DSSP file (Angstrom, degrees, kcal/mol; ACC not computed):
  #  RESIDUE AA STRUCTURE BP1 BP2  ACC     N-H-->O    O-->H-N    N-H-->O    O-->H-N    TCO  KAPPA ALPHA  PHI   PSI    X-CA   Y-CA   Z-CA
    1    1 A X              0   0    0      0, 0.0     2,-0.1     0, 0.0     0, 0.0   0.000 360.0 360.0 360.0 122.7 -136.9  230.5  106.6
    2    2 A X        -     0   0    0      1,-0.1     2,-0.2     2,-0.0     0, 0.0  -0.414 360.0-114.3 -69.6 140.2 -135.5  233.1  108.7
    3    3 A X        -     0   0    0     -2,-0.1    -1,-0.1     1,-0.1     0, 0.0  -0.477  11.8-154.5 -76.3 141.0 -132.1  234.6  107.5
    4    4 A X        +     0   0    0     -2,-0.2    -1,-0.1     2,-0.0     3,-0.1   0.452  58.4 119.5 -92.7  -0.8 -129.0  234.1  109.7
    5    5 A X  S    S-     0   0    0      1,-0.1     3,-0.1     0, 0.0    -2,-0.1  -0.343  70.9-111.4 -63.2 139.7 -127.5  237.2  108.3
    6    6 A X        -     0   0    0      1,-0.1    -1,-0.1     2,-0.1    -2,-0.0  -0.372  48.3 -82.1 -64.2 152.5 -126.6  239.9  110.8
    7    7 A X        -     0   0    0      1,-0.1    -1,-0.1    -3,-0.1     3,-0.0  -0.221  34.0-129.0 -56.7 147.3 -128.7  243.0  110.6
    8    8 A X  S    S+     0   0    0     -3,-0.1     2,-0.3    54,-0.1    -1,-0.1   0.907  82.0   5.3 -65.1 -40.9 -127.5  245.5  108.0
    9    9 A X        -     0   0    0     56,-0.1     2,-0.2    44,-0.1    -1,-0.1  -0.882  62.5-134.7-138.0 165.2 -127.4  248.5  110.3
   10   10 A X    >   -     0   0    0     -2,-0.3     3,-1.0    -3,-0.0    43,-0.0  -0.508  43.1 -93.5-109.1-176.2 -127.8  249.5  113.8
   11   11 A X  T 3  S+     0   0    0      1,-0.2    61,-0.5    -2,-0.2    59,-0.1   0.576 119.2  64.4 -79.5  -1.6 -129.8  252.4  115.1
   12   12 A X  T 3  S+     0   0    0     59,-0.1    39,-0.3    60,-0.1    -1,-0.2   0.551  72.2 126.1 -92.0 -13.1 -126.8  254.7  115.1
   13   13 A X    <   +     0   0    0     -3,-1.0    59,-0.3    56,-0.2    39,-0.1  -0.196  28.2 172.9 -54.2 134.6 -126.3  254.6  111.3
   14   14 A X        +     0   0    0     37,-2.0    60,-2.8     1,-0.3    61,-2.2   0.659  67.5  42.5-111.1 -29.5 -126.2  258.0  109.7
   15   15 A X  E     -ab  52  75A   0     36,-2.2    38,-2.2    58,-0.2     2,-0.5  -0.982  65.8-167.9-124.1 127.4 -125.3  257.0  106.1
   16   16 A X  E     -ab  53  76A   0     59,-2.9    61,-3.0    -2,-0.5     2,-0.4  -0.944   1.4-170.7-115.6 131.9 -126.9  254.1  104.3
   17   17 A X  E     -ab  54  77A   0     36,-2.3    38,-2.2    -2,-0.5     2,-0.4  -0.987   4.3-178.8-122.8 131.2 -125.5  252.8  101.0
   18   18 A X  E     -ab  55  78A   0     59,-2.3    61,-1.8    -2,-0.4     2,-0.4  -0.980  10.7-156.0-130.8 119.1 -127.4  250.2   99.0
   19   19 A X  E     - b   0  79A   0     36,-2.7    39,-2.5    -2,-0.4     2,-0.5  -0.787   9.7-172.8 -97.8 136.6 -126.1  248.8   95.7
   20   20 A X  E     + b   0  80A   0     59,-3.3     2,-1.5    -2,-0.4    61,-0.6  -0.755   7.8 174.5-122.3  82.5 -128.3  247.4   93.1
   21   21 A X        +     0   0    0     -2,-0.5    59,-0.1    35,-0.3    69,-0.1  -0.627  17.1 156.8 -91.9  76.9 -126.0  245.8   90.5
   22   22 A X        +     0   0    0     -2,-1.5     2,-0.8    67,-0.2    -1,-0.2   0.571  46.1  73.0 -90.7 -11.5 -128.8  244.3   88.4
   23   23 A X    >   -     0   0    0      3,-0.3     3,-1.8     1,-0.2    -1,-0.1  -0.877  61.4-165.1-110.0 101.9 -127.3  243.9   84.9
   24   24 A X  T 3  S+     0   0    0     -2,-0.8     3,-0.4     1,-0.3    -1,-0.2   0.833  87.7  48.8 -60.4 -36.6 -124.9  241.0   85.1
   25   25 A X  T 3  S+     0   0    0      1,-0.2    -1,-0.3     2,-0.0     2,-0.1   0.487 115.7  46.7 -83.0  -3.3 -123.1  241.8   81.7
   26   26 A X  S <  S-     0   0    0     -3,-1.8    -3,-0.3    -5,-0.0    -1,-0.2  -0.564  78.0-170.8-138.7  69.2 -122.7  245.6   82.8
   27   27 A X        -     0   0    0     -3,-0.4    -3,-0.1     1,-0.1    -6,-0.0  -0.295  14.3-152.7 -61.6 146.0 -121.3  245.7   86.3
   28   28 A X        -     0   0    0     51,-0.1    -1,-0.1    -5,-0.0    52,-0.1   0.473  37.1-112.1-100.8  -1.4 -121.3  249.2   87.9
   29   29 A X     >  +     0   0    0      3,-0.1     4,-2.1     4,-0.0     5,-0.2   0.895  48.3 169.8  78.8  39.4 -118.4  248.7   90.3
   30   30 A X  H  > S+     0   0    0      1,-0.3     4,-2.5     2,-0.2     5,-0.2   0.913  75.2  50.4 -51.5 -53.1 -120.5  248.9   93.6
   31   31 A X  H  > S+     0   0    0      1,-0.3     4,-2.9     2,-0.2    -1,-0.3   0.888 108.0  51.5 -62.4 -39.3 -117.6  247.7   95.8
   32   32 A X  H  > S+     0   0    0      1,-0.2     4,-2.2     2,-0.2    -1,-0.3   0.911 109.9  51.2 -64.4 -38.1 -115.2  250.3   94.3
   33   33 A X  H  X S+     0   0    0     -4,-2.1     4,-2.2     2,-0.2    -2,-0.2   0.902 110.4  48.8 -63.5 -42.1 -117.8  253.0   95.0
   34   34 A X  H  X S+     0   0    0     -4,-2.5     4,-2.5     1,-0.2     5,-0.2   0.950 111.1  50.3 -62.4 -49.2 -118.1  251.8   98.7
   35   35 A X  H  X S+     0   0    0     -4,-2.9     4,-2.4     1,-0.2    -2,-0.2   0.886 110.6  50.5 -56.5 -40.6 -114.3  251.8   99.0
   36   36 A X  H  X S+     0   0    0     -4,-2.2     4,-2.3     1,-0.2    -1,-0.2   0.919 110.3  48.1 -65.7 -44.8 -114.1  255.4   97.6
   37   37 A X  H  X S+     0   0    0     -4,-2.2     4,-2.2     1,-0.2    -1,-0.2   0.897 112.1  49.4 -66.3 -36.9 -116.8  256.7  100.0
   38   38 A X  H  X S+     0   0    0     -4,-2.5     4,-2.4     1,-0.2    -1,-0.2   0.890 110.0  50.6 -70.0 -36.7 -115.1  255.1  103.0
   39   39 A X  H  X S+     0   0    0     -4,-2.4     4,-2.8    -5,-0.2    -1,-0.2   0.899 110.4  49.7 -66.0 -36.8 -111.7  256.5  102.0
   40   40 A X  H  X S+     0   0    0     -4,-2.3     4,-2.1     2,-0.2    -2,-0.2   0.898 110.3  50.4 -68.1 -39.6 -113.2  260.0  101.7
   41   41 A X  H  <>S+     0   0    0     -4,-2.2     5,-2.5     2,-0.2     6,-0.7   0.920 113.5  46.7 -59.9 -42.9 -114.9  259.7  105.1
   42   42 A X  H ><5S+     0   0    0     -4,-2.4     3,-1.8     1,-0.2    -2,-0.2   0.939 110.6  51.0 -67.0 -45.5 -111.6  258.6  106.6
   43   43 A X  H 3<5S+     0   0    0     -4,-2.8    -1,-0.2     1,-0.3    -2,-0.2   0.867 110.3  48.8 -63.8 -30.7 -109.7  261.3  105.0
   44   44 A X  T 3<5S-     0   0    0     -4,-2.1    -1,-0.3    -5,-0.2    -2,-0.2   0.540 111.6-125.7 -83.8  -0.8 -112.2  264.0  106.3
   45   45 A X  T < 5S+     0   0    0     -3,-1.8    -3,-0.2    -4,-0.3    -2,-0.1   0.839  80.9 112.1  62.8  36.1 -111.7  262.4  109.7
   46   46 A X     >< +     0   0    0     -5,-2.5     4,-1.7    -6,-0.2     3,-0.2   0.313  33.6 107.5-116.7   3.9 -115.5  261.9  110.1
   47   47 A X  T  4 S+     0   0    0     -6,-0.7     5,-0.2     1,-0.2     3,-0.2   0.893  84.4  42.1 -59.4 -42.1 -115.7  258.1  109.9
   48   48 A X  T  4 S+     0   0    0      1,-0.2     3,-0.3    -7,-0.1    -1,-0.2   0.825 119.2  44.2 -73.7 -31.2 -116.4  257.6  113.7
   49   49 A X  T  4 S+     0   0    0      1,-0.2     2,-0.3    -3,-0.2    -1,-0.2   0.586 116.6  44.5 -92.9  -6.9 -118.9  260.5  113.9
   50   50 A X  S  < S-     0   0    0     -4,-1.7    -1,-0.2    -3,-0.2   -37,-0.1  -0.675  86.2-150.3-132.2  78.7 -120.8  259.7  110.7
   51   51 A X        -     0   0    0    -39,-0.3   -36,-2.2    -3,-0.3   -37,-2.0  -0.276  11.8-158.5 -57.8 128.5 -121.4  255.8  110.9
   52   52 A X  E     -a   15   0A   0     -5,-0.2     2,-0.4   -38,-0.2   -36,-0.2  -0.946  10.8-174.9-115.6 126.7 -121.5  254.4  107.3
   53   53 A X  E     -a   16   0A   0    -38,-2.2   -36,-2.3    -2,-0.5     2,-0.4  -0.995   5.6-171.1-124.2 130.7 -123.2  251.1  106.5
   54   54 A X  E     -a   17   0A   0     -2,-0.4     2,-0.5   -38,-0.2   -36,-0.2  -0.956  20.0-172.2-128.0 138.7 -123.1  249.5  103.1
   55   55 A X  E >   -a   18   0A   0    -38,-2.2   -36,-2.7    -2,-0.4     3,-0.6  -0.920  10.8-168.9-126.7 104.1 -124.9  246.6  101.5
   56   56 A X  T 3  S+     0   0    0     -2,-0.5     2,-0.5     1,-0.3   -35,-0.3   0.836  84.0  39.1 -67.2 -32.5 -123.2  246.1   98.0
   57   57 A X  T 3  S+     0   0    0    -37,-0.1    -1,-0.3   -39,-0.0   -37,-0.2  -0.606  87.9 162.6-113.7  69.2 -125.8  243.6   96.7
   58   58 A X    <   -     0   0    0    -39,-2.5     2,-0.3    -3,-0.6   -37,-0.1  -0.314  22.4-165.3 -85.7 169.5 -129.1  245.0   98.1
   59   59 A X     >  -     0   0    0     31,-0.1     4,-2.6   -39,-0.1    33,-0.2  -0.814  44.1 -88.8-141.3 177.2 -132.7  244.5   97.2
   60   60 A X  H  > S+     0   0    0     31,-2.1     4,-2.5    -2,-0.3     5,-0.2   0.858 126.4  53.0 -66.7 -35.7 -135.9  246.4   98.2
   61   61 A X  H  > S+     0   0    0      2,-0.2     4,-2.8     1,-0.2    -1,-0.2   0.897 109.1  49.0 -65.1 -36.8 -136.4  244.5  101.3
   62   62 A X  H  > S+     0   0    0      2,-0.2     4,-2.6     1,-0.2    -2,-0.2   0.936 113.0  48.5 -61.3 -47.8 -132.8  245.2  102.4
   63   63 A X  H  X S+     0   0    0     -4,-2.6     4,-2.0     2,-0.2    -2,-0.2   0.935 113.2  45.4 -58.6 -50.3 -133.4  248.8  101.7
   64   64 A X  H  X S+     0   0    0     -4,-2.5     4,-2.4     1,-0.2     5,-0.2   0.924 115.5  47.3 -59.1 -47.8 -136.7  249.0  103.6
   65   65 A X  H  X S+     0   0    0     -4,-2.8     4,-2.4    -5,-0.2    -1,-0.2   0.895 110.7  52.0 -65.4 -36.3 -135.3  247.1  106.6
   66   66 A X  H  X S+     0   0    0     -4,-2.6     4,-0.9     2,-0.2    -1,-0.2   0.893 110.5  48.8 -62.8 -42.1 -132.2  249.3  106.7
   67   67 A X  H  < S+     0   0    0     -4,-2.0     3,-0.4     1,-0.2    -2,-0.2   0.909 113.1  46.0 -67.5 -44.2 -134.3  252.5  106.7
   68   68 A X  H  < S+     0   0    0     -4,-2.4     3,-0.3     1,-0.2    -2,-0.2   0.915 113.8  50.5 -63.7 -41.6 -136.5  251.1  109.5
   69   69 A X  H  < S+     0   0    0     -4,-2.4     2,-0.5     1,-0.2    -1,-0.2   0.638 109.0  53.3 -73.9 -14.4 -133.5  250.0  111.5
   70   70 A X    ><  +     0   0    0     -4,-0.9     3,-1.4    -3,-0.4    -1,-0.2  -0.693  55.9 165.7-125.0  78.4 -131.7  253.3  111.2
   71   71 A X  T 3  S+     0   0    0     -2,-0.5    -1,-0.1     1,-0.3   -59,-0.1   0.653  79.1  54.4 -71.5 -13.0 -133.9  256.1  112.4
   72   72 A X  T 3  S+     0   0    0    -61,-0.5    -1,-0.3   -59,-0.3     2,-0.1   0.437  77.4 127.4 -94.4  -2.2 -131.0  258.5  112.6
   73   73 A X    <   +     0   0    0     -3,-1.4   -58,-0.2    -6,-0.2   -59,-0.2  -0.365  27.2 170.7 -62.0 130.7 -129.9  258.0  109.0
   74   74 A X        +     0   0    0    -60,-2.8    42,-3.0     1,-0.2    43,-2.5   0.568  59.9  53.8-114.7 -19.1 -129.6  261.2  107.2
   75   75 A X  E     -bc  15 117A   0    -61,-2.2   -59,-2.9    40,-0.2     2,-0.5  -0.973  56.6-172.6-121.6 130.3 -128.0  260.1  103.9
   76   76 A X  E     -bc  16 118A   0     41,-2.5    43,-2.9    -2,-0.4     2,-0.6  -0.984   7.6-170.4-120.9 125.2 -129.2  257.4  101.5
   77   77 A X  E     -bc  17 119A   0    -61,-3.0   -59,-2.3    -2,-0.5     2,-0.4  -0.934   1.5-166.4-120.0 113.0 -127.0  256.6   98.7
   78   78 A X  E     -bc  18 120A   0     41,-2.8    43,-2.2    -2,-0.6     2,-0.5  -0.759   5.0-167.9 -92.9 141.9 -128.2  254.3   95.9
   79   79 A X  E     +bc  19 121A   0    -61,-1.8   -59,-3.3    -2,-0.4     2,-0.3  -0.978  38.8 120.2-122.5 115.9 -125.8  252.8   93.5
   80   80 A X  E     -b   20   0A   0     41,-2.2    43,-0.3    -2,-0.5     2,-0.2  -0.921  62.8 -82.7-160.1 175.9 -127.7  251.4   90.6
   81   81 A X  E     -E   89   0B   0    -61,-0.6     8,-2.9     8,-0.6     2,-0.3  -0.615  44.2-153.2 -84.8 155.9 -128.4  251.3   86.8
   82   82 A X  E     -E   88   0B   0      6,-0.3     2,-0.4    -2,-0.2     6,-0.2  -0.978   9.3-149.1-133.8 152.7 -130.8  253.9   85.5
   83   83 A X  E  >  -E   87   0B   0      4,-2.6     4,-1.6    -2,-0.3    39,-0.0  -0.960  17.8-135.0-122.2 134.7 -133.1  254.2   82.6
   84   84 A X  T  4 S+     0   0    0     -2,-0.4    43,-0.1     1,-0.2    -1,-0.1   0.726 102.8  22.6 -61.1 -27.2 -134.0  257.5   80.8
   85   85 A X  T  4 S+     0   0    0      2,-0.1    -1,-0.2    16,-0.0    -2,-0.0   0.802 128.7  38.9-109.7 -43.9 -137.7  256.8   80.7
   86   86 A X  T  4 S-     0   0    0      1,-0.3     2,-0.2    15,-0.1    -2,-0.1   0.636  98.8-131.0 -94.6 -12.6 -138.5  254.2   83.3
   87   87 A X  E  <  -E   83   0B   0     -4,-1.6    -4,-2.6    12,-0.2    -1,-0.3  -0.668  51.4  -4.2 112.3-162.7 -136.3  255.4   86.2
   88   88 A X  E     -EF  82 100B   0     12,-1.4    12,-2.4    -6,-0.2     2,-0.7  -0.512  65.9-127.3 -73.1 141.1 -133.8  253.8   88.6
   89   89 A X  E     +EF  81  99B   0     -8,-2.9    -8,-0.6    10,-0.2    10,-0.2  -0.815  35.1 169.9-100.1 115.0 -133.4  250.1   88.4
   90   90 A X  E     - F   0  98B   0      8,-2.5     8,-2.2    -2,-0.7     2,-0.4  -0.418  25.3-125.5-108.6-174.1 -133.8  248.2   91.6
   91   91 A X  E     - F   0  97B   0      6,-0.2   -31,-2.1    -2,-0.1     6,-0.2  -0.996  13.9-138.9-139.8 138.3 -134.1  244.5   92.6
   92   92 A X    >   -     0   0    0      4,-1.9     3,-1.8    -2,-0.4     6,-0.0  -0.295  41.3 -89.6 -87.3 180.0 -136.7  242.7   94.6
   93   93 A X  T 3  S+     0   0    0      1,-0.3    -1,-0.1     2,-0.1   -34,-0.0   0.680 126.8  56.0 -65.8 -18.2 -136.0  240.0   97.2
   94   94 A X  T 3  S-     0   0    0      2,-0.1    -1,-0.3     0, 0.0   -35,-0.0   0.400 122.0-104.0 -91.6   0.6 -136.2  237.3   94.5
   95   95 A X  S <  S+     0   0    0     -3,-1.8     2,-0.5     1,-0.2    -2,-0.1   0.606  71.9 144.2  88.1  13.0 -133.5  239.0   92.4
   96   96 A X        -     0   0    0      1,-0.0    -4,-1.9     2,-0.0    -1,-0.2  -0.728  43.4-136.8 -87.5 124.5 -135.8  240.4   89.8
   97   97 A X  E     +F   91   0B   0     -2,-0.5     2,-0.3    -6,-0.2    -6,-0.2  -0.532  29.4 168.1 -81.8 146.6 -134.9  243.8   88.4
   98   98 A X  E     -F   90   0B   0     -8,-2.2    -8,-2.5    -2,-0.2     2,-0.3  -0.980  32.1-115.8-154.0 151.8 -137.5  246.5   87.9
   99   99 A X  E     -F   89   0B   0     -2,-0.3     2,-0.5   -10,-0.2   -10,-0.2  -0.636  21.9-158.4 -91.4 139.2 -137.6  250.2   87.2
  100  100 A X  E     -F   88   0B   0    -12,-2.4   -12,-1.4    -2,-0.3    28,-0.1  -0.980  12.3-139.0-123.8 121.5 -139.0  252.8   89.7
  101  101 A X     >  -     0   0    0     -2,-0.5     4,-2.3   -14,-0.2     5,-0.2  -0.262  28.6-106.5 -72.1 166.2 -140.1  256.2   88.5
  102  102 A X  H  > S+     0   0    0      2,-0.2     4,-2.4     1,-0.2     5,-0.1   0.850 121.1  51.7 -65.0 -35.2 -139.4  259.3   90.5
  103  103 A X  H  > S+     0   0    0      2,-0.2     4,-2.2     1,-0.2    -1,-0.2   0.924 112.8  46.2 -67.7 -42.7 -143.0  259.6   91.8
  104  104 A X  H  > S+     0   0    0      2,-0.2     4,-2.2     1,-0.2    -2,-0.2   0.894 111.9  51.7 -64.8 -41.4 -142.9  255.9   92.9
  105  105 A X  H  X S+     0   0    0     -4,-2.3     4,-2.3     2,-0.2     5,-0.3   0.902 107.7  52.3 -60.3 -46.2 -139.5  256.5   94.5
  106  106 A X  H  X S+     0   0    0     -4,-2.4     4,-2.9     1,-0.2    -2,-0.2   0.928 109.6  49.2 -57.4 -46.3 -141.0  259.6   96.4
  107  107 A X  H  < S+     0   0    0     -4,-2.2     4,-0.4     1,-0.2    -2,-0.2   0.904 112.9  47.8 -61.6 -43.3 -143.8  257.4   97.7
  108  108 A X  H  < S+     0   0    0     -4,-2.2    -1,-0.2     1,-0.2    -2,-0.2   0.857 124.1  29.9 -68.3 -36.0 -141.4  254.7   98.9
  109  109 A X  H >< S+     0   0    0     -4,-2.3     3,-2.8     1,-0.1    -2,-0.2   0.704  95.9  89.9 -95.9 -26.8 -139.0  257.2  100.6
  110  110 A X  T 3< S+     0   0    0     -4,-2.9    -1,-0.1    -5,-0.3    -3,-0.1   0.695  81.7  57.4 -51.4 -27.3 -141.4  259.9  101.6
  111  111 A X  T 3  S+     0   0    0     -4,-0.4     2,-1.2     1,-0.2    -1,-0.3   0.633  88.1  79.3 -82.7 -12.1 -142.2  258.4  105.0
  112  112 A X    X   +     0   0    0     -3,-2.8     3,-1.9     1,-0.2    -1,-0.2  -0.604  54.7 165.3 -94.2  71.7 -138.5  258.4  106.0
  113  113 A X  T 3   +     0   0    0     -2,-1.2    -1,-0.2     1,-0.3    -2,-0.1   0.611  62.1  77.0 -69.1 -15.2 -138.4  262.1  107.0
  114  114 A X  T 3  S+     0   0    0     -3,-0.1    -1,-0.3    22,-0.0     2,-0.2   0.739  74.5  96.7 -65.3 -22.5 -135.1  261.7  108.8
  115  115 A X    <   +     0   0    0     -3,-1.9    22,-0.3    -6,-0.2   -40,-0.2  -0.502  42.5 170.0 -73.1 137.7 -133.3  261.6  105.5
  116  116 A X        +     0   0    0    -42,-3.0    22,-2.1     1,-0.3     2,-0.4   0.638  65.5  36.7-113.9 -29.6 -131.8  264.8  104.4
  117  117 A X  E     -cd  75 138A   0    -43,-2.5   -41,-2.5    20,-0.2     2,-0.4  -0.994  59.4-172.2-128.5 132.2 -129.6  263.9  101.4
  118  118 A X  E     -cd  76 139A   0     20,-2.0    22,-2.7    -2,-0.4     2,-0.5  -0.994   7.8-161.1-124.9 124.7 -130.5  261.2   98.8
  119  119 A X  E     -cd  77 140A   0    -43,-2.9   -41,-2.8    -2,-0.4     2,-0.8  -0.916   4.6-165.4-105.9 122.9 -127.8  260.3   96.2
  120  120 A X  E     -c   78   0A   0     20,-3.3     2,-2.0    -2,-0.5    22,-0.2  -0.782   5.9-172.7-109.0  87.4 -129.0  258.6   93.1
  121  121 A X  E     +c   79   0A   0    -43,-2.2   -41,-2.2    -2,-0.8     2,-0.3  -0.571  48.7  98.3 -81.5  80.2 -125.7  257.2   91.6
  122  122 A X  S    S-     0   0    0     -2,-2.0    20,-0.5   -43,-0.2     3,-0.4  -0.975  78.0 -90.4-158.2 151.7 -127.2  256.1   88.3
  123  123 A X  S    S+     0   0    0    -43,-0.3    21,-0.2    -2,-0.3    20,-0.1  -0.293 102.3  16.3 -64.5 156.8 -127.5  257.3   84.8
  124  124 A X  S    S+     0   0    0     19,-1.2     4,-0.2     1,-0.1    19,-0.2   0.859  76.9 138.7  55.9  50.5 -130.5  259.3   83.7
  125  125 A X     >  +     0   0    0     17,-2.5     4,-2.9    -3,-0.4     5,-0.2   0.137  30.7 105.3-111.7  18.5 -131.8  260.3   87.2
  126  126 A X  H  > S+     0   0    0     16,-0.8     4,-2.7     2,-0.2     5,-0.2   0.959  85.2  45.4 -66.7 -47.8 -132.7  264.0   86.7
  127  127 A X  H  > S+     0   0    0      2,-0.2     4,-1.9     1,-0.2    -1,-0.2   0.915 114.9  48.2 -63.6 -44.2 -136.5  263.3   86.7
  128  128 A X  H  > S+     0   0    0     -4,-0.2     4,-1.2     2,-0.2    -1,-0.2   0.931 112.2  48.9 -61.3 -49.2 -136.2  261.0   89.7
  129  129 A X  H >X S+     0   0    0     -4,-2.9     4,-1.1     1,-0.2     3,-0.6   0.914 109.6  52.0 -62.5 -38.2 -134.1  263.6   91.5
  130  130 A X  H 3< S+     0   0    0     -4,-2.7     4,-0.4     1,-0.2     3,-0.4   0.886 105.4  56.0 -62.7 -35.9 -136.6  266.3   90.7
  131  131 A X  H 3< S+     0   0    0     -4,-1.9    -1,-0.2     1,-0.2    -2,-0.2   0.720 110.5  45.4 -65.4 -20.4 -139.4  264.2   92.1
  132  132 A X  H XX S+     0   0    0     -4,-1.2     3,-1.7    -3,-0.6     4,-1.5   0.580  86.1  90.9 -94.5 -16.1 -137.6  264.0   95.3
  133  133 A X  T 3< S+     0   0    0     -4,-1.1    -1,-0.1    -3,-0.4    -2,-0.1   0.814  83.3  54.0 -54.3 -36.0 -136.6  267.6   95.8
  134  134 A X  T 34 S+     0   0    0     -4,-0.4    -1,-0.3     1,-0.2    -2,-0.1   0.687 111.4  46.4 -73.2 -16.3 -139.7  268.6   97.7
  135  135 A X  T <4 S+     0   0    0     -3,-1.7     2,-0.3     1,-0.1    -2,-0.2   0.767 112.5  42.8 -92.0 -27.8 -139.2  265.8  100.2
  136  136 A X  S  < S-     0   0    0     -4,-1.5   -20,-0.2     1,-0.1     3,-0.1  -0.896  75.0-123.2-126.9 147.6 -135.5  266.1  101.1
  137  137 A X  S    S+     0   0    0     -2,-0.3     2,-0.3   -22,-0.3   -20,-0.2   0.846  98.9  10.4 -59.5 -33.2 -133.1  269.0  101.8
  138  138 A X  E     -d  117   0A   0    -22,-2.1   -20,-2.0    -6,-0.1     2,-0.4  -0.978  61.3-174.6-152.0 134.9 -130.8  267.8   98.9
  139  139 A X  E     -d  118   0A   0     -2,-0.3     2,-0.5   -22,-0.2   -20,-0.2  -0.997   8.6-160.1-130.0 131.2 -131.0  265.3   96.2
  140  140 A X  E     +d  119   0A   0    -22,-2.7   -20,-3.3    -2,-0.4     2,-0.2  -0.926  23.4 149.8-115.8 129.4 -128.2  264.4   93.8
  141  141 A X        -     0   0    0     -2,-0.5     8,-2.5   -22,-0.2     2,-0.3  -0.764  33.9-120.3-136.3-176.3 -128.9  262.7   90.4
  142  142 A X  B     -G  148   0C   0    -20,-0.5   -17,-2.5     6,-0.3   -16,-0.8  -0.946  13.4-132.4-129.8 155.8 -127.3  262.6   87.0
  143  143 A X    >   -     0   0    0      4,-2.2   -19,-1.2    -2,-0.3     3,-1.2  -0.193  49.5 -82.0 -87.0-168.6 -128.4  263.5   83.5
  144  144 A X  T 3  S+     0   0    0      1,-0.2   -21,-0.1   -21,-0.2   -60,-0.1   0.587 129.1  54.2 -73.1 -10.7 -127.8  261.3   80.6
  145  145 A X  T 3  S-     0   0    0      2,-0.1    -1,-0.2   -22,-0.0     3,-0.1   0.330 120.6-102.3-103.2   5.0 -124.2  262.4   80.1
  146  146 A X  S <  S+     0   0    0     -3,-1.2     2,-0.3     1,-0.3    -2,-0.1   0.632  74.3 143.2  81.1  15.1 -123.2  261.6   83.7
  147  147 A X        -     0   0    0      1,-0.1    -4,-2.2     2,-0.0    -1,-0.3  -0.697  54.4-112.3 -84.0 140.1 -123.3  265.2   84.9
  148  148 A X  B      G  142   0C   0     -2,-0.3    -6,-0.3    -6,-0.2    -1,-0.1  -0.433 360.0 360.0 -72.0 141.9 -124.6  265.9   88.4
  149  149 A X              0   0    0     -8,-2.5    -7,-0.2    -2,-0.1    -1,-0.1   0.366 360.0 360.0-126.6 360.0 -127.9  267.7   88.7
């Protein structure tokens, strides 16, 4: 059955935000993060010149389709849970959570060479950020204590 939802992004999108709030008993406040980013873009007076599109409850299909639909996107921001050994926790189209290692994430994102900055807003993402560093100009992750790396 085809979805009647409007497309997530258009071809002018420059910043893509996809939230994966996969642990029901431990919400990560995806909407608050989106609101904070939008407020910062407005305060910097770049909202119009840096189109921002957010999907607070994304899945891997949403992510893939958004990247295909936005060939000018330069920033990809993940908001998700992270696992120190297994990687960032994403969700498939059926709502099942699964962990993705840095190497697998590099394979998934490596074909989108328009991206320049990847933000992994999730705990324990140092290894994943390291795995992406050769592909993108800048990658932001966190260590186990919430410090940026």
